[in-house]
C-alpha positions in Angstrom: 90.7 85.7 115.0 92.2 88.2 112.5 91.5 88.0 108.8 93.9 89.4 106.1 92.6 90.4 102.7 95.1 91.0 99.9 94.1 94.1 97.9 97.3 94.0 95.7 97.3 92.4 92.3 99.8 89.7 93.2 100.2 87.0 95.9 101.9 88.0 99.1 104.0 85.3 100.8 105.0 85.5 104.5 108.3 83.7 105.1 109.7 82.2 108.2 113.2 82.9 109.5 114.4 79.7 107.7 113.1 81.0 104.3 110.1 78.6 104.3 106.7 80.0 103.1 104.5 80.2 106.2 101.4 81.6 104.4 100.3 82.9 101.0 97.7 85.6 100.6 96.2 85.4 97.2 94.9 88.6 95.5 91.3 89.6 96.1 89.2 90.2 93.0 88.9 93.8 94.3 92.4 95.2 93.8 92.8 98.7 95.3 94.7 101.2 93.2 95.1 104.9 93.2 94.1 107.0 90.3 97.0 108.5 88.3 97.4 111.8 86.5 100.2 112.4 84.0 101.2 115.7 82.5 103.8 115.8 79.8 106.4 118.5 80.5 106.6 120.2 77.1 109.9 119.9 75.4 111.5 118.2 78.4 113.3 115.0 77.5 116.0 112.9 79.0 118.5 112.1 76.4 119.7 108.5 76.6 122.6 107.2 74.6 124.9 104.2 74.6 127.4 104.1 77.5 130.4 106.3 76.9 133.1 103.6 77.2 136.1 105.2 75.6 135.3 108.9 75.1 134.4 108.4 71.4 131.8 110.7 70.0 128.2 109.4 70.2 126.4 108.9 66.8 123.4 111.2 67.1 121.3 108.3 65.6 122.0 106.4 68.8 120.4 109.0 71.1 116.9 108.3 72.4 114.8 111.2 73.7 112.7 109.8 76.5 109.8 112.1 77.5 109.8 113.4 81.1 106.3 113.6 82.6 104.9 115.0 85.9 102.9 112.2 87.7 100.6 112.5 90.6 98.3 110.1 92.4 94.8 110.7 93.7 92.7 108.8 96.0 90.2 106.1 95.2 86.5 105.9 96.1 86.5 102.1 96.2 87.7 101.7 99.8 86.7 98.6 101.6 84.6 99.2 104.8 86.5 99.0 108.1 85.6 95.7 109.8 86.6 94.5 113.2 89.4 92.0 113.0 90.2 92.6 109.3 93.5 93.9 107.9 94.0 94.8 104.2 97.3 94.3 102.5 97.8 97.3 100.2 100.6 98.8 98.1 102.9 101.4 99.6 101.4 104.3 97.6 97.9 103.4 98.8 99.1 103.1 102.4 100.8 106.5 102.1 97.7 108.1 100.6 95.5 107.0 103.5 98.1 107.3 106.3 96.4 108.4 109.5 93.0 107.5 108.1 93.1 103.8 107.8 94.8 101.8 110.6 93.6 98.6 108.9 95.9 99.0 105.9 99.1 97.1 106.1 102.1 96.7 103.8 104.7 93.9 103.4 107.8 94.6 105.5 111.2 93.0 106.0 111.2 91.9 102.4 112.9 88.7 101.3 114.6 88.7 97.9 116.0 86.0 95.7 119.5 85.9 94.3 118.5 88.2 91.4 117.1 90.8 93.8 113.4 90.1 93.1 111.0 90.2 96.0 109.7 86.7 96.8 108.1 87.4 100.2 108.1 89.3 103.5 108.8 88.4 107.1 106.4 91.0 108.6 103.7 93.5 107.9 103.9 97.2 108.7 101.3 99.9 109.4 102.1 103.5 108.5 
């Protein structure tokens, strides 16, 4: 029998073709995340202002300078051991970071969304 351990920070629901929840995998206490590195790009901002609805000049006080950063991800040392018959639900960034190394890492696939576009479940799992 196969065991599935959810290493994401939120429940993962598997939905049937009729939209019914077939199984819910609650988060494990041992969430698996990648480390992050952020580097501020000096003097690089994205200027955000109100929408230009009728070609009127924008008041400079309405412009927001949002910093632009360079972000990268690095691996983690807290990997679970490979165990026969065990799959681990992980985030897409984690699955990509360990692609080709961990065939026991799976991600939610064939996502199900509600009327507002929020993900409420999946119909399948995928391996990268």
